[in-house]
FIKOLZA-1660 file (N, C-alpha, C; in steps of 0.1 Angstrom, whole numbers, plus 5000, padded with zeros to 4 digits):
% residues 189
   i   px   py   pz ch aa at
   1 5446 1433 3643  A  M  N
   1 5432 1438 3646  A  M CA
   1 5429 1443 3658  A  M  C
   2 5423 1455 3660  A  K  N
   2 5418 1460 3673  A  K CA
   2 5405 1453 3678  A  K  C
   3 5403 1450 3692  A  I  N
   3 5392 1443 3695  A  I CA
   3 5380 1454 3696  A  I  C
   4 5382 1467 3696  A  Y  N
   4 5371 1478 3695  A  Y CA
   4 5372 1485 3682  A  Y  C
   5 5361 1486 3675  A  T  N
   5 5358 1493 3663  A  T CA
   5 5352 1506 3663  A  T  C
   6 5343 1507 3674  A  G  N
   6 5335 1519 3676  A  G CA
   6 5323 1517 3667  A  G  C
   7 5320 1507 3661  A  K  N
   7 5309 1507 3649  A  K CA
   7 5296 1502 3660  A  K  C
   8 5300 1497 3671  A  G  N
   8 5286 1492 3679  A  G CA
   8 5283 1506 3689  A  G  C
   9 5289 1517 3689  A  D  N
   9 5288 1528 3698  A  D CA
   9 5273 1535 3697  A  D  C
  10 5267 1531 3687  A  Q  N
  10 5254 1537 3685  A  Q CA
  10 5244 1529 3686  A  Q  C
  11 5247 1516 3692  A  G  N
  11 5237 1507 3697  A  G CA
  11 5233 1498 3686  A  G  C
  12 5241 1496 3676  A  Y  N
  12 5238 1487 3665  A  Y CA
  12 5250 1475 3665  A  Y  C
  13 5246 1464 3660  A  A  N
  13 5255 1451 3660  A  A CA
  13 5255 1449 3645  A  A  C
  14 5267 1443 3640  A  G  N
  14 5268 1436 3627  A  G CA
  14 5264 1422 3625  A  G  C
  15 5259 1416 3616  A  L  N
  15 5256 1404 3614  A  L CA
  15 5265 1399 3605  A  L  C
  16 5265 1386 3604  A  L  N
  16 5277 1380 3595  A  L CA
  16 5273 1382 3581  A  L  C
  17 5260 1384 3578  A  S  N
  17 5258 1384 3565  A  S CA
  17 5257 1400 3562  A  S  C
  18 5263 1409 3570  A  G  N
  18 5265 1424 3566  A  G CA
  18 5252 1432 3572  A  G  C
  19 5245 1428 3574  A  E  N
  19 5233 1438 3581  A  E CA
  19 5238 1443 3594  A  E  C
  20 5231 1455 3599  A  R  N
  20 5233 1460 3609  A  R CA
  20 5219 1461 3616  A  R  C
  21 5218 1456 3630  A  V  N
  21 5204 1458 3637  A  V CA
  21 5207 1463 3650  A  V  C
  22 5196 1467 3655  A  P  N
  22 5197 1471 3670  A  P CA
  22 5204 1461 3679  A  P  C
  23 5211 1463 3691  A  K  N
  23 5218 1455 3698  A  K CA
  23 5204 1449 3708  A  K  C
  24 5193 1454 3706  A  N  N
  24 5182 1446 3713  A  N CA
  24 5174 1441 3703  A  N  C
  25 5177 1438 3691  A  H  N
  25 5170 1427 3683  A  H CA
  25 5169 1416 3686  A  H  C
  26 5158 1407 3682  A  E  N
  26 5157 1394 3688  A  E CA
  26 5167 1383 3684  A  E  C
  27 5171 1387 3671  A  R  N
  27 5186 1379 3668  A  R CA
  27 5197 1381 3676  A  R  C
  28 5200 1392 3680  A  I  N
  28 5212 1397 3690  A  I CA
  28 5210 1392 3703  A  I  C
  29 5197 1391 3705  A  M  N
  29 5194 1384 3719  A  M CA
  29 5196 1371 3719  A  M  C
  30 5192 1364 3708  A  A  N
  30 5195 1347 3709  A  A CA
  30 5208 1348 3707  A  A  C
  31 5220 1354 3701  A  L  N
  31 5232 1353 3701  A  L CA
  31 5237 1354 3714  A  L  C
  32 5233 1364 3722  A  G  N
  32 5238 1366 3734  A  G CA
  32 5235 1356 3743  A  G  C
  33 5223 1348 3744  A  D  N
  33 5221 1337 3751  A  D CA
  33 5229 1326 3747  A  D  C
  34 5232 1322 3735  A  I  N
  34 5239 1314 3731  A  I CA
  34 5254 1315 3737  A  I  C
  35 5258 1327 3734  A  D  N
  35 5274 1332 3739  A  D CA
  35 5273 1331 3755  A  D  C
  36 5264 1334 3762  A  E  N
  36 5260 1332 3776  A  E CA
  36 5261 1318 3781  A  E  C
  37 5254 1308 3772  A  L  N
  37 5256 1295 3777  A  L CA
  37 5267 1289 3774  A  L  C
  38 5277 1291 3763  A  S  N
  38 5289 1289 3762  A  S CA
  38 5298 1292 3770  A  S  C
  39 5296 1305 3777  A  S  N
  39 5306 1312 3791  A  S CA
  39 5303 1300 3802  A  S  C
  40 5288 1298 3803  A  A  N
  40 5285 1289 3816  A  A CA
  40 5290 1278 3815  A  A  C
  41 5291 1270 3801  A  L  N
  41 5297 1258 3802  A  L CA
  41 5313 1257 3804  A  L  C
  42 5319 1269 3800  A  G  N
  42 5334 1274 3805  A  G CA
  42 5336 1272 3819  A  G  C
  43 5327 1278 3825  A  V  N
  43 5327 1280 3840  A  V CA
  43 5325 1264 3847  A  V  C
  44 5318 1256 3839  A  L  N
  44 5314 1243 3845  A  L CA
  44 5327 1235 3841  A  L  C
  45 5333 1235 3831  A  R  N
  45 5342 1230 3827  A  R CA
  45 5357 1232 3838  A  R  C
  46 5357 1243 3843  A  T  N
  46 5367 1246 3850  A  T CA
  46 5364 1238 3866  A  T  C
  47 5352 1235 3869  A  G  N
  47 5350 1229 3881  A  G CA
  47 5348 1214 3879  A  G  C
  48 5351 1207 3870  A  L  N
  48 5350 1194 3868  A  L CA
  48 5363 1186 3872  A  L  C
  49 5359 1174 3878  A  T  N
  49 5369 1167 3885  A  T CA
  49 5376 1157 3874  A  T  C
  50 5386 1148 3880  A  E  N
  50 5393 1136 3871  A  E CA
  50 5382 1130 3868  A  E  C
  51 5373 1124 3876  A  E  N
  51 5363 1113 3871  A  E CA
  51 5354 1120 3862  A  E  C
  52 5351 1133 3859  A  T  N
  52 5344 1138 3848  A  T CA
  52 5352 1143 3838  A  T  C
  53 5363 1141 3835  A  M  N
  53 5373 1146 3823  A  M CA
  53 5366 1144 3810  A  M  C
  54 5358 1132 3808  A  E  N
  54 5352 1129 3798  A  E CA
  54 5341 1138 3794  A  E  C
  55 5332 1141 3804  A  A  N
  55 5325 1153 3803  A  A CA
  55 5328 1167 3798  A  A  C
  56 5340 1170 3804  A  G  N
  56 5348 1180 3801  A  G CA
  56 5352 1181 3783  A  G  C
  57 5354 1168 3781  A  K  N
  57 5358 1167 3765  A  K CA
  57 5343 1172 3757  A  K  C
  58 5335 1165 3762  A  H  N
  58 5321 1167 3756  A  H CA
  58 5316 1182 3757  A  H  C
  59 5318 1187 3768  A  I  N
  59 5314 1202 3769  A  I CA
  59 5323 1212 3759  A  I  C
  60 5334 1211 3756  A  R  N
  60 5345 1214 3747  A  R CA
  60 5337 1213 3735  A  R  C
  61 5334 1200 3729  A  H  N
  61 5328 1199 3720  A  H CA
  61 5315 1206 3715  A  H  C
  62 5307 1207 3727  A  I  N
  62 5293 1214 3726  A  I CA
  62 5297 1230 3725  A  I  C
  63 5306 1234 3731  A  Q  N
  63 5311 1248 3728  A  Q CA
  63 5313 1253 3716  A  Q  C
  64 5318 1241 3709  A  S  N
  64 5324 1245 3693  A  S CA
  64 5311 1245 3686  A  S  C
  65 5300 1236 3692  A  D  N
  65 5288 1234 3682  A  D CA
  65 5282 1249 3684  A  D  C
  66 5281 1255 3695  A  L  N
  66 5275 1266 3700  A  L CA
  66 5281 1279 3690  A  L  C
  67 5294 1277 3688  A  I  N
  67 5298 1288 3679  A  I CA
  67 5292 1286 3662  A  I  C
  68 5290 1273 3660  A  I  N
  68 5284 1270 3649  A  I CA
  68 5270 1275 3649  A  I  C
  69 5262 1274 3657  A  I  N
  69 5249 1278 3659  A  I CA
  69 5248 1293 3660  A  I  C
  70 5257 1299 3667  A  G  N
  70 5259 1313 3666  A  G CA
  70 5261 1319 3651  A  G  C
  71 5270 1313 3644  A  A  N
  71 5272 1319 3632  A  A CA
  71 5261 1318 3622  A  A  C
  72 5253 1305 3625  A  Y  N
  72 5242 1304 3615  A  Y CA
  72 5230 1314 3619  A  Y  C
  73 5228 1316 3633  A  L  N
  73 5218 1326 3635  A  L CA
  73 5222 1340 3634  A  L  C
  74 5235 1343 3628  A  S  N
  74 5238 1357 3629  A  S CA
  74 5237 1361 3613  A  S  C
  75 5234 1352 3603  A  A  N
  75 5232 1355 3587  A  A CA
  75 5219 1356 3586  A  A  C
  76 5214 1368 3580  A  W  N
  76 5202 1369 3578  A  W CA
  76 5194 1360 3564  A  W  C
  77 5184 1357 3568  A  R  N
  77 5177 1349 3559  A  R CA
  77 5184 1341 3548  A  R  C
  78 5182 1344 3536  A  D  N
  78 5189 1335 3525  A  D CA
  78 5202 1342 3521  A  D  C
  79 5210 1347 3531  A  A  N
  79 5223 1353 3528  A  A CA
  79 5232 1343 3523  A  A  C
  80 5241 1345 3510  A  P  N
  80 5249 1336 3506  A  P CA
  80 5259 1330 3515  A  P  C
  81 5262 1337 3527  A  V  N
  81 5273 1330 3537  A  V CA
  81 5267 1319 3541  A  V  C
  82 5255 1316 3542  A  L  N
  82 5248 1303 3548  A  L CA
  82 5254 1291 3541  A  L  C
  83 5256 1292 3528  A  D  N
  83 5259 1280 3522  A  D CA
  83 5275 1275 3524  A  D  C
  84 5282 1285 3532  A  K  N
  84 5294 1282 3535  A  K CA
  84 5298 1276 3548  A  K  C
  85 5289 1277 3558  A  L  N
  85 5287 1276 3571  A  L CA
  85 5285 1259 3574  A  L  C
  86 5294 1255 3586  A  Q  N
  86 5289 1243 3589  A  Q CA
  86 5277 1242 3595  A  Q  C
  87 5269 1231 3595  A  K  N
  87 5256 1230 3599  A  K CA
  87 5256 1220 3613  A  K  C
  88 5246 1222 3619  A  I  N
  88 5244 1212 3631  A  I CA
  88 5235 1200 3624  A  I  C
  89 5241 1189 3625  A  G  N
  89 5230 1177 3619  A  G CA
  89 5227 1168 3629  A  G  C
  90 5223 1156 3624  A  D  N
  90 5219 1145 3631  A  D CA
  90 5231 1140 3639  A  D  C
  91 5243 1141 3633  A  E  N
  91 5253 1134 3642  A  E CA
  91 5256 1140 3653  A  E  C
  92 5254 1155 3655  A  D  N
  92 5254 1162 3665  A  D CA
  92 5244 1161 3678  A  D  C
  93 5234 1157 3670  A  I  N
  93 5223 1153 3681  A  I CA
  93 5225 1139 3687  A  I  C
  94 5229 1133 3678  A  R  N
  94 5231 1116 3681  A  R CA
  94 5242 1118 3693  A  R  C
  95 5253 1126 3692  A  F  N
  95 5262 1125 3702  A  F CA
  95 5259 1130 3715  A  F  C
  96 5249 1139 3717  A  L  N
  96 5245 1142 3728  A  L CA
  96 5233 1134 3733  A  L  C
  97 5227 1126 3725  A  E  N
  97 5218 1114 3731  A  E CA
  97 5225 1102 3735  A  E  C
  98 5235 1099 3730  A  T  N
  98 5243 1088 3734  A  T CA
  98 5250 1091 3748  A  T  C
  99 5254 1104 3748  A  S  N
  99 5260 1109 3761  A  S CA
  99 5251 1107 3771  A  S  C
 100 5239 1113 3770  A  I  N
 100 5230 1109 3779  A  I CA
 100 5228 1098 3783  A  I  C
 101 5223 1088 3773  A  D  N
 101 5221 1075 3776  A  D CA
 101 5230 1069 3785  A  D  C
 102 5243 1072 3780  A  T  N
 102 5256 1066 3789  A  T CA
 102 5254 1071 3803  A  T  C
 103 5253 1082 3807  A  I  N
 103 5253 1088 3819  A  I CA
 103 5238 1082 3827  A  I  C
 104 5227 1081 3819  A  E  N
 104 5218 1075 3829  A  E CA
 104 5218 1061 3832  A  E  C
 105 5224 1055 3826  A  Q  N
 105 5229 1040 3829  A  Q CA
 105 5231 1040 3844  A  Q  C
 106 5240 1047 3848  A  I  N
 106 5247 1050 3858  A  I CA
 106 5238 1053 3872  A  I  C
 107 5229 1064 3867  A  L  N
 107 5220 1070 3879  A  L CA
 107 5210 1062 3883  A  L  C
 108 5205 1066 3896  A  P  N
 108 5196 1060 3901  A  P CA
 108 5182 1067 3894  A  P  C
 109 5169 1059 3895  A  E  N
 109 5159 1066 3889  A  E CA
 109 5154 1077 3900  A  E  C
 110 5151 1087 3891  A  L  N
 110 5146 1098 3899  A  L CA
 110 5132 1099 3902  A  L  C
 111 5128 1101 3916  A  K  N
 111 5116 1101 3922  A  K CA
 111 5110 1112 3927  A  K  C
 112 5109 1126 3919  A  G  N
 112 5105 1135 3924  A  G CA
 112 5113 1148 3914  A  G  C
 113 5108 1158 3919  A  F  N
 113 5114 1171 3912  A  F CA
 113 5130 1174 3917  A  F  C
 114 5137 1174 3910  A  L  N
 114 5153 1176 3914  A  L CA
 114 5154 1194 3919  A  L  C
 115 5158 1196 3929  A  L  N
 115 5165 1210 3932  A  L CA
 115 5180 1210 3927  A  L  C
 116 5182 1222 3920  A  P  N
 116 5197 1222 3919  A  P CA
 116 5204 1225 3930  A  P  C
 117 5212 1218 3934  A  A  N
 117 5220 1217 3947  A  A CA
 117 5231 1208 3947  A  A  C
 118 5239 1208 3959  A  G  N
 118 5249 1199 3956  A  G CA
 118 5264 1201 3955  A  G  C
 119 5269 1194 3948  A  N  N
 119 5285 1196 3943  A  N CA
 119 5283 1209 3933  A  N  C
 120 5295 1218 3934  A  P  N
 120 5297 1229 3925  A  P CA
 120 5293 1225 3911  A  P  C
 121 5299 1214 3907  A  S  N
 121 5301 1213 3891  A  S CA
 121 5283 1209 3890  A  S  C
 122 5276 1203 3896  A  A  N
 122 5264 1201 3894  A  A CA
 122 5253 1213 3895  A  A  C
 123 5256 1220 3902  A  V  N
 123 5249 1234 3902  A  V CA
 123 5253 1242 3889  A  V  C
 124 5266 1243 3886  A  F  N
 124 5267 1249 3873  A  F CA
 124 5261 1242 3860  A  F  C
 125 5262 1229 3862  A  A  N
 125 5255 1224 3851  A  A CA
 125 5238 1225 3851  A  A  C
 126 5234 1228 3862  A  H  N
 126 5220 1232 3860  A  H CA
 126 5218 1243 3859  A  H  C
 127 5228 1255 3863  A  F  N
 127 5226 1266 3857  A  F CA
 127 5228 1270 3844  A  F  C
 128 5237 1263 3837  A  A  N
 128 5240 1263 3824  A  A CA
 128 5226 1255 3815  A  A  C
 129 5221 1247 3821  A  R  N
 129 5208 1241 3815  A  R CA
 129 5196 1252 3816  A  R  C
 130 5196 1261 3826  A  S  N
 130 5186 1268 3826  A  S CA
 130 5189 1280 3815  A  S  C
 131 5201 1284 3811  A  I  N
 131 5205 1294 3802  A  I CA
 131 5202 1289 3789  A  I  C
 132 5204 1275 3786  A  C  N
 132 5202 1268 3775  A  C CA
 132 5186 1268 3773  A  C  C
 133 5178 1267 3782  A  R  N
 133 5163 1269 3780  A  R CA
 133 5160 1282 3777  A  R  C
 134 5167 1290 3781  A  R  N
 134 5163 1304 3777  A  R CA
 134 5167 1307 3761  A  R  C
 135 5181 1303 3758  A  A  N
 135 5185 1302 3746  A  A CA
 135 5174 1294 3735  A  A  C
 136 5170 1282 3739  A  E  N
 136 5162 1277 3731  A  E CA
 136 5148 1282 3730  A  E  C
 137 5143 1291 3738  A  R  N
 137 5130 1297 3737  A  R CA
 137 5134 1310 3728  A  R  C
 138 5143 1318 3729  A  R  N
 138 5150 1327 3720  A  R CA
 138 5148 1322 3705  A  R  C
 139 5153 1311 3704  A  V  N
 139 5157 1306 3688  A  V CA
 139 5140 1300 3683  A  V  C
 140 5135 1296 3691  A  V  N
 140 5121 1291 3691  A  V CA
 140 5114 1306 3685  A  V  C
 141 5115 1316 3688  A  G  N
 141 5110 1329 3687  A  G CA
 141 5114 1334 3672  A  G  C
 142 5127 1331 3671  A  L  N
 142 5133 1336 3660  A  L CA
 142 5131 1325 3647  A  L  C
 143 5126 1312 3651  A  S  N
 143 5125 1301 3638  A  S CA
 143 5117 1306 3628  A  S  C
 144 5106 1312 3632  A  I  N
 144 5096 1317 3620  A  I CA
 144 5102 1326 3613  A  I  C
 145 5107 1335 3618  A  E  N
 145 5117 1344 3607  A  E CA
 145 5127 1336 3599  A  E  C
 146 5133 1329 3606  A  L  N
 146 5145 1322 3600  A  L CA
 146 5141 1312 3589  A  L  C
 147 5128 1308 3590  A  I  N
 147 5126 1297 3580  A  I CA
 147 5120 1302 3568  A  I  C
 148 5115 1318 3570  A  V  N
 148 5111 1322 3556  A  V CA
 148 5126 1327 3547  A  V  C
 149 5126 1321 3536  A  G  N
 149 5137 1322 3528  A  G CA
 149 5147 1312 3530  A  G  C
 150 5145 1302 3540  A  R  N
 150 5155 1292 3541  A  R CA
 150 5147 1278 3543  A  R  C
 151 5154 1268 3539  A  P  N
 151 5147 1256 3543  A  P CA
 151 5146 1251 3556  A  P  C
 152 5133 1249 3562  A  P  N
 152 5132 1244 3576  A  P CA
 152 5141 1234 3581  A  P  C
 153 5148 1228 3572  A  K  N
 153 5157 1214 3576  A  K CA
 153 5169 1223 3584  A  K  C
 154 5172 1234 3580  A  L  N
 154 5184 1239 3588  A  L CA
 154 5182 1245 3599  A  L  C
 155 5170 1251 3603  A  I  N
 155 5168 1255 3618  A  I CA
 155 5163 1245 3628  A  I  C
 156 5156 1235 3621  A  K  N
 156 5150 1224 3629  A  K CA
 156 5162 1216 3638  A  K  C
 157 5172 1212 3632  A  P  N
 157 5184 1207 3639  A  P CA
 157 5189 1216 3651  A  P  C
 158 5190 1227 3650  A  I  N
 158 5193 1237 3660  A  I CA
 158 5183 1236 3672  A  I  C
 159 5170 1236 3667  A  L  N
 159 5162 1234 3680  A  L CA
 159 5161 1222 3688  A  L  C
 160 5162 1210 3678  A  V  N
 160 5165 1197 3684  A  V CA
 160 5177 1200 3695  A  V  C
 161 5190 1202 3689  A  Y  N
 161 5201 1201 3694  A  Y CA
 161 5200 1210 3710  A  Y  C
 162 5195 1221 3710  A  L  N
 162 5195 1230 3721  A  L CA
 162 5183 1220 3733  A  L  C
 163 5174 1215 3727  A  N  N
 163 5167 1207 3735  A  N CA
 163 5173 1195 3740  A  N  C
 164 5181 1188 3734  A  R  N
 164 5189 1178 3737  A  R CA
 164 5200 1182 3746  A  R  C
 165 5206 1194 3744  A  L  N
 165 5218 1199 3752  A  L CA
 165 5210 1205 3767  A  L  C
 166 5199 1209 3769  A  S  N
 166 5192 1209 3782  A  S CA
 166 5193 1196 3789  A  S  C
 167 5186 1186 3782  A  D  N
 167 5185 1172 3789  A  D CA
 167 5199 1167 3792  A  D  C
 168 5208 1168 3783  A  Y  N
 168 5223 1166 3788  A  Y CA
 168 5228 1172 3800  A  Y  C
 169 5227 1184 3801  A  L  N
 169 5229 1193 3814  A  L CA
 169 5224 1188 3825  A  L  C
 170 5212 1184 3823  A  F  N
 170 5205 1179 3836  A  F CA
 170 5211 1166 3840  A  F  C
 171 5212 1157 3832  A  V  N
 171 5217 1144 3836  A  V CA
 171 5230 1146 3841  A  V  C
 172 5241 1155 3834  A  L  N
 172 5253 1159 3839  A  L CA
 172 5254 1163 3853  A  L  C
 173 5244 1172 3856  A  G  N
 173 5244 1176 3870  A  G CA
 173 5242 1168 3880  A  G  C
 174 5231 1157 3877  A  R  N
 174 5228 1144 3886  A  R CA
 174 5242 1137 3886  A  R  C
 175 5248 1134 3873  A  Y  N
 175 5259 1127 3875  A  Y CA
 175 5270 1132 3887  A  Y  C
 176 5274 1146 3883  A  C  N
 176 5285 1150 3892  A  C CA
 176 5278 1149 3908  A  C  C
 177 5266 1149 3911  A  N  N
 177 5263 1147 3926  A  N CA
 177 5266 1132 3929  A  N  C
 178 5263 1124 3918  A  H  N
 178 5265 1110 3919  A  H CA
 178 5278 1105 3923  A  H  C
 179 5286 1112 3915  A  L  N
 179 5302 1110 3916  A  L CA
 179 5309 1115 3929  A  L  C
 180 5301 1124 3932  A  A  N
 180 5308 1133 3946  A  A CA
 180 5300 1126 3957  A  A  C
 181 5291 1115 3955  A  Q  N
 181 5284 1108 3966  A  Q CA
 181 5276 1119 3973  A  Q  C
 182 5269 1129 3968  A  I  N
 182 5262 1139 3972  A  I CA
 182 5246 1134 3970  A  I  C
 183 5239 1132 3979  A  P  N
 183 5225 1127 3976  A  P CA
 183 5217 1139 3968  A  P  C
 184 5209 1136 3962  A  E  N
 184 5200 1144 3953  A  E CA
 184 5189 1150 3961  A  E  C
 185 5188 1165 3958  A  D  N
 185 5178 1172 3968  A  D CA
 185 5165 1173 3959  A  D  C
 186 5157 1161 3965  A  I  N
 186 5143 1160 3957  A  I CA
 186 5131 1167 3965  A  I  C
 187 5123 1173 3957  A  C  N
 187 5113 1179 3962  A  C CA
 187 5101 1171 3957  A  C  C
 188 5092 1165 3964  A  K  N
 188 5081 1158 3963  A  K CA
 188 5068 1166 3963  A  K  C
 189 5059 1167 3952  A  I  N
 189 5047 1172 3952  A  I CA
 189 5037 1164 3956  A  I  C
% end
């Protein structure tokens, strides 16, 4: 199969459910943010050290979850293909929460606003977090459309997941600096 098909040359992209929409459609923008987030996580993975190898496994798991989210977002409302897709569920959210709790037990109490700085892995984690927040905002924008024709129980876990993921990336950034014995850059207001 060729990587190029020419189908997008006129500025339209195909959805998993078969429809074609302009490449600046809100749904395509959300998919792009999810894709960008996964790429940023790939960059983060390359910079992790031996001490953070477990986090590397977690990030790979998260990238797989983002593929699932992207597939879900690329199917139109009540498309039959949705029934065949794997879903993000409570166990995926618990995975993130457990990871956050484990890391937070090691970290000192945060006493101000954290500036993204220090170890490159920490900075990459914060960069990925900011992309995650953008993706979350886009999916919130889509959520009203997505709920029409679908049970809300399918979109809500995605919103919760993205919110937890940004929290995970925040504590992971702190953890990377902690392991590298780099003091946090705190801004007090």
